[in-house]
N, C-alpha and C positions, 0 to 999 in steps of 0.2 A: 313451376313456378304458383304459385296462387293466385298471382293479381295475373300473370299472363294469360290463363287460360279461361279467365273469367267471360267474356265476350263469348267463346263458343259454348261455354255450358248455360249462359242466358238463354240463348234462344229454344234449348231444351228446356230449361227450368219455366220457360214463359209461357210453353205450352201446357206442361201439367199443371201449372198453377189455375190456367183458363181452366181446363178442366174439374179442377179441384172447386173453383170457384159458382159450379153448377149447382154444386151439393145443399144450396138450401140454407146455410150457415147465418144466423142472423147477429152476429157477432165480431166476426171474419169480413175484410174490407179486402177484396183483390184487385192489387193493381200490376199491370201486366205493363204497363207503361213504369221504369223507373225512375227516379230521378238524379240516380247517380251516387257514388260513393268516390271521395277525393282523402287522401293521406298528404300531410304536411310532414315536414322534417322538424324535430325538435331535439337538437342536440347538442349541448351546451359546447360539449368538445369542440365541434366543429362549426364556427363562430358564423362562417360564409352560409350555412344551414339552417342556424338559429333564429326563429323567428324575430323578427328589429323591429322594435317602432322609433322612428327620427322623426325628432318635431325640431322646430325653428317658434322662438318666441321672442318677445320682447319686454323688456320691464318699465313700470311707470320711472319718470326722472331720466330716463335715457331714451330720449328720442334719436329717428334715427340710427340705433344699434340695434342686431337682434344676434341670437344665440341658437346654434345648432347643435341639438346633441342623439345621441342615440343609445337606448334602452334596448338591452334583450329580455326575453321573455324568461321568467323565474322557473324553469325546467319540474322539480319537485311541486312547484303548484300550479302545473299545467295538466292536463286531461282529457279523458274522453269518458263519454257515458252513453251507454248503450241501450234500448229501450225494447223487449223481446216481448210484441202482441199479442204473441201466443200464450207466451209463459207469465203475462205481465209482472214482468221483472226485469230489473236494472243490473247492469254490472259497470262498475267503476274502477276505471284505471287511471293511477294520478303517476305522472313524470314518465310516461313512456319517451322512447325516441321520437315514435311517429303518432301522431294524432290524426285520429279517424272523424268524418262528416259526412251523413248522406246514409244512403240504403245499401246494406248489404245482398247483393241481388243471389248471389250465390249460395246463402244460407236459407234452408227452407223458410227458418222463421221471421226471413226478412228484417231483422233487429235495423234501428236506425239508430246511427250515431250522432251527436254533438261532441265539437271540441271547444275546448275552452284554456285561455291563455293570458296571462298574469304578468303586466308589467309594472314591478313598482317604478311610483313614481318620485320618492324619495329619497333616494338612495341606498336604500337599504340593505342591496347588494352588490354595492359597489359601484354601480353607474353612476352619471349624472340624474342628479336631483331637480324638478322643474318648480320652483318657488313657485307658493299660492298666490302671489297675486302677479305670476307670468301673464302677457297678453300672447295667446294663443294666435302665430300666421297659420301655422299648416301642419299637417302631422300625416305621415304615413305609415302604415304595416305593410313591412317586406316579409313575404313568405315563400318557403321552397316547397314547390307542389313535388309529392314524390309519385304521385298515380291521380290518373281521374279513368272511373269505371263505370261504363254500362251507358252513357249520354254522351253525345257533342258537347251538348250544353249544359252548365248546372245553374241552376238559379240560387243566389246564395243571401241568407239574412246575416248580418252581422251587427249583434247586441251587444248595447253597454249593458253587464247585469255586476252583481257584489256576488260572492260567494267566500265564504270561509278559507284562507289560506291552510293549506294540507289537511283541509275534509270538506273535499268534494263531496256533495250527497245526490240521492235522487230528486229529492227536493230540487234542485238546482238546473235539473233539467229542462224543465218549462217555468222556471220563475221569468215571473215579468218583469221584462228588461226596460232598463233608465231612457231608453233611445235604441234606437233602431237604422241602420242601413241596407242598401241592398247592392250587389255586384255580381258578376258572373265570374264562372272559370268556365273555359273548355279544353275540350280534349289533350291538345295541343298545348296546352300551360304543362302538362306532366314533362317532369324534368328542368323545368324552368322557375325563376322567381318572380314572382307575382306582388304590383306595388298595388296596395289601396289607400284610396284618401281616406283619410280619417279624421280628417278635422273637425268636425262637426260633433263627432265623439269626445274626442280629446277637450274641447270646449264644455262639454256636459258635464264632463268628468272635473273639470276645473273649477266652474260653475260652483259643483257641488263638494268640491274641495277633499277629491277622495283621493287617498292613499297611496292606491294603484289601480290602473286603467285593465281592468277585465272586460276580455273579449268573449261570446259565444259566437261558433258559426255551426249554421244548421243550415238546409235546403232548405228551401224557398218553397210554401205552396203555390 
């Protein structure tokens, strides 16, 4: 299997790339220590593994009352983008069953992937809507981690972004985020559900009256 043997090949590949880095190239930066590659499940048929946003909110005029809702990501609007630094090319995948982010050290060109998640907040895909006047109490992102390769710890940036639904493009790969937070994933997270507090990002989306909470996952520098 491709994933199962990656760690073995990394030792060989790192040595070869170290030698290649001595060739004097002035436009390729060779990194022997890679930040890792992560796969997360995105299957709407299997709800237990689909990315999920859980929000608790209150409404003005209803003191002491709160509401808790779950919103699954809209898979056709999810996707990932891989940037190949050697070919200076982008590969865009929309609606896959597994999203990738991080650096694929098994590929000689070492493309970097960034993953995108879209959570409609207006009820447009049948999940509960978040009222525009809702006061966010808490928000949590739940993701099912498929694998974590090449690193024991993967530092992750979680960006609040905006991108066109059904038209993910190369410009979205490095677009300026509206807000950012950090968290870590670990190799022992593979095969488990990971929960990330995204209250600050949800509050920002609410302040901006966004119809969707759109998130980009990438490896932190």
